[in-house]
N, C-alpha and C positions, 0 to 999 in steps of 0.2 A: 507728043509723048503721052503715054497712058497715065492716068491719074495716080494709080498705085506706084508707078515708077517715079513720078514726080515727088510723091510724098516720101518714098524710100530714099531718094537722093537728097532731100532737103529737110528731113526730120530724123528722129531716132527710130522711126518705125521700119520694120522690114516690109517687103511687098505683101507678105501674108498679113502682117499687122495692119498695113494700110487697107487691104481688102476688108478686114474686120471692122476698122473704123468707118469705112464707107457704108458698110451694111448696117452698122449701128446708128447711122445718121449723125455721126460726129464730124463729118466733112461737109462743108458748104462751098459751092463754087458759084460766084456771082449771085448770091442770095438764094440759091436753089440746092436741094440735095441732088447730087449728080448720080448718073448711072455708073456701074462698075467699069464700063468701057470708055468713059469720058476721056477725050483727048484734050489735054491742057494746051491752051493758046497763050501767047505772050500777053494778051490783054486780060486774061482771067485773073480774078482775085480768089485765091484758095484759102479757106479757113479750116483749121483743125482745132477742135475744142475751143472755138471762138477766138482763136489767135491766128493772125495772118501768117501764112507760110510764104516766105520770100525765097526765091531761087538763090542758091549759092553761086559764087563766082564760077565761071566756066573753066578757070585754070584748075589743073589737076594737082592733087596732093599725094605724096608718097611718104610714108612714115615707117621707120624701123622701130620695133619694140623688142626688148629682151624679156621674153615672157618667163615669169617664174613658174615653178610647179604649183599645182593647186588651183590654177585658173583655167576656165574653159573659154573657147573662142566664140561662143554664141552670145547673143544679147540677153537671152533668157537663161540664166544659169541653173534654173530649177533647183535652187538651194545651194548651188556652188558659186564661188566668186567668179566673175567674168573679167576678161581683159579690158572691158569698157570702163571698169572701175579705176583702171590705171591711166585712162586717157583724159586730157582736158576736154572741156565742152566743145571746143571748135573742131575736134577730131572724132566726135561721136558718130559721125555719118560714114566713116571709113569702114571698109570691109576687109577681112584678112584674105590674102591670096595664098592658099595652101595652109591648112590648119595644123596645130599641134594638139595632141590630146592632153587631158587634164594633168597627167603625171609626167609629161614631157616639158622641157624648157628650151629657151634659146630664141633664135632669130625668127621673128614674125614680121612679114611685110604686109602693111595695110595701105589701101589706096581707094580712091574713087574713080580711078581710070580703068574701065572695063577691058580695054584692049591690052593694057599692060598686065592686068590680072590673068587674062587668057594666055598671054605669052609665057607667063611664069608657070602656069599650072597645066596647060594642055600637053598631053604626052608627045605630040608631034614636034614640039620645040625642044624637048630633051634637056631642060635646064638642070644643071648639076646642083645637087644638094649634098652638104657634108655634115655629118653628125659625129659627136663623140659619145660613146656609150660605155657602160660598166656592166659586167656580168657577175653573177654571184659565184660562178664556177669558171675555172680557166677554159678557154676555147681549145679544144683538141685539134692538133694539126690536120687530121683527116677531115674534120668538120670545117675547118678554115678553107681547105681546098675545095670541098663540096660547094660551099657558099660562093666562093670567088670564081671557080672554074666551070662548074656545072650548073649551079643554081639549085634551089630547093623548090619542090612542087608544092604550091599552096592551092587552096580551093578556088582561087581566082586566077590561077596561072603560075608559071615558074617565077621565082624571085632570085635574081643574081645580083650580088652586091660586091663592091670592091672593099676588102677588109685589110686594115693595117694595124698591127699591134702597137700599142702605146706604152706597154710595160712588159717586163720579162715574163710575168706570170700569165699573160694572155687574158687578163680580166678587164683591161681597159683597151678599147679599140676605136679606130677612126673608120667610119663607114662613108663611102662615096657612092652616090646613086643618081641616076637620071630619071627614075620612075618616082612615084609618090602615092602609091596605093594606101588605103586606110590601114594604119598600124603595121605597115609592111615589115619594118625592121623587127619589131617585137614578135610578129607572127613567124618570121623566118627562123629566128633563134629558138622560139618556143617549139617549133616543129622538130628540133633536134634535142629538146630537153633542157634548154637554157632559159634562165629568167633574166631579163634586162632590168636592172635595178636603177639605172640612170640613163636618160637619153637627152642630149642637148644639141640642138642644131646651131652650127656656127656659120654656115654659108648657104646662100640660096641664089643661084644665078650669079649676077654681078654684085650682089650685096653680101656683107659680112658683119658679124657682131662688132668687131673692133674692140673698143674699150667700154662699150655699153654695159652697165651693171644691171642686174636683175631688176625689172620694173622701170628702167629708164627708157626714154624714147629719143629719137633723132629724126628730124625732118630732112629728107634728101632733096 
């Protein structure tokens, strides 16, 4: 395993952060400053900032988080609150599989299982995601049909969503989709002149929010 990957799995650093730490001389392996491409062996002693980095258990962890609005999914919030402020220390190493933007809320799956993360996010697996959204203006029947039956052309391709009304006014909707492009739901409705004022993910593949309150976590 490459050194930066080892550090990313067993510390709070990302791979890029690990590369920076290595280049700055803050990483020592067996008493020596390693090269960026160093392959970590079982017998190696790896230190970061003079502290021994021990490998985590090989068992995988899966965590569900009900992400509140106002939090970003990166480790470096660049002035914003991050989801890692909501996680206990033992879960700081986990990475989100499929992100939610700062203004969106709901189900976030975090794991250290790369295979599972790939199965959840790669388009070829077509994992179903369900969202509840609110619009500032009622959705017109023609636009409902356009989104559900024909799709809306976006700059990165057509977007076709399954839309179900949750109130008579047509301002609250349930969206079901198998894709997961960046801000796809918001961009789809914006292309027709609508503003999504609330977006909450309730289901992702086999996982669902259940009774999790905003900010709460559950180990699966």
